[in-house]
C-alpha positions in Angstrom: 65.3 8.9 51.0 68.1 9.5 53.5 71.1 11.8 52.9 74.4 10.0 53.3 77.3 11.7 55.0 79.3 12.1 51.8 76.2 13.7 50.1 75.9 16.6 52.6 76.3 20.1 51.3 79.8 21.3 52.0 81.2 24.7 52.7 82.2 25.3 49.1 80.0 25.6 46.1 81.0 22.9 43.6 79.5 24.7 40.6 81.0 28.2 41.3 84.0 27.2 43.5 83.3 29.8 46.1 82.8 29.7 49.9 79.3 29.4 51.4 77.9 32.2 53.5 78.3 30.1 56.6 82.0 29.7 56.0 82.4 33.4 55.2 80.7 34.3 58.5 82.9 31.8 60.4 86.1 33.2 59.0 85.2 36.9 59.3 86.5 37.5 62.8 90.0 36.2 61.9 90.4 38.0 58.6 92.0 41.2 59.9 94.4 39.3 62.2 95.4 36.9 59.5 96.1 39.8 57.0 98.2 41.6 59.6 100.2 38.5 60.5 100.7 37.6 56.8 101.9 41.1 56.0 104.3 41.0 58.9 105.8 37.6 57.8 106.1 38.7 54.2 107.7 41.9 55.5 110.3 39.9 57.4 111.0 37.7 54.4 111.4 40.5 51.9 113.3 42.7 54.4 115.8 39.9 54.9 116.0 39.3 51.2 116.7 43.0 50.5 119.2 43.3 53.3 121.1 40.3 52.0 121.1 41.5 48.4 122.2 45.1 49.4 124.8 44.4 52.0 126.3 41.1 50.9 126.0 40.9 47.2 126.1 44.4 45.7 128.7 46.1 48.0 131.3 43.3 47.9 134.3 44.5 45.9 136.9 42.1 47.3 139.3 45.0 48.2 140.4 43.2 51.4 141.6 40.1 49.5 145.4 40.2 49.0 146.6 39.5 45.4 149.9 37.7 45.4 152.6 39.2 43.1 153.2 37.4 39.8 156.3 37.4 37.8 156.5 38.3 34.1 157.5 34.7 33.2 154.5 33.2 35.0 152.2 35.8 33.4 153.5 34.9 29.9 153.0 31.1 30.6 149.4 31.7 31.8 148.6 33.9 28.7 150.1 31.2 26.4 148.0 28.5 28.2 144.9 30.6 27.9 145.4 31.3 24.2 146.1 27.6 23.5 142.9 26.5 25.3 141.0 29.2 23.4 142.3 28.1 20.0 141.7 24.4 20.8 138.0 24.3 20.2 137.9 20.6 19.0 139.2 19.2 22.2 136.6 18.4 24.8 137.1 19.7 28.3 135.5 16.6 29.7 137.8 13.7 30.4 136.7 10.1 30.3 135.9 8.4 33.6 138.8 6.6 35.1 141.6 8.1 33.0 
């Protein structure tokens, strides 16, 4: 009985799900280089992530943003508006479409 192409033994064991010895031998020369390259790429990724977090997110205190002066009357109006919106829990903040 002839063995058909789709019946040939592959490089992975179907019962155990592991690589065959032939595939392990074929990949062995590239293992060290692949690990070094992968570590380098992950290092770039996590280094960029850490730099972004530390320099741009944590240390930003918005001290350079000018705050415009506000009068006492405007401040009272804003406080009254805030208290009214806080007390009005039944009103929905979503408005109907088209109105």
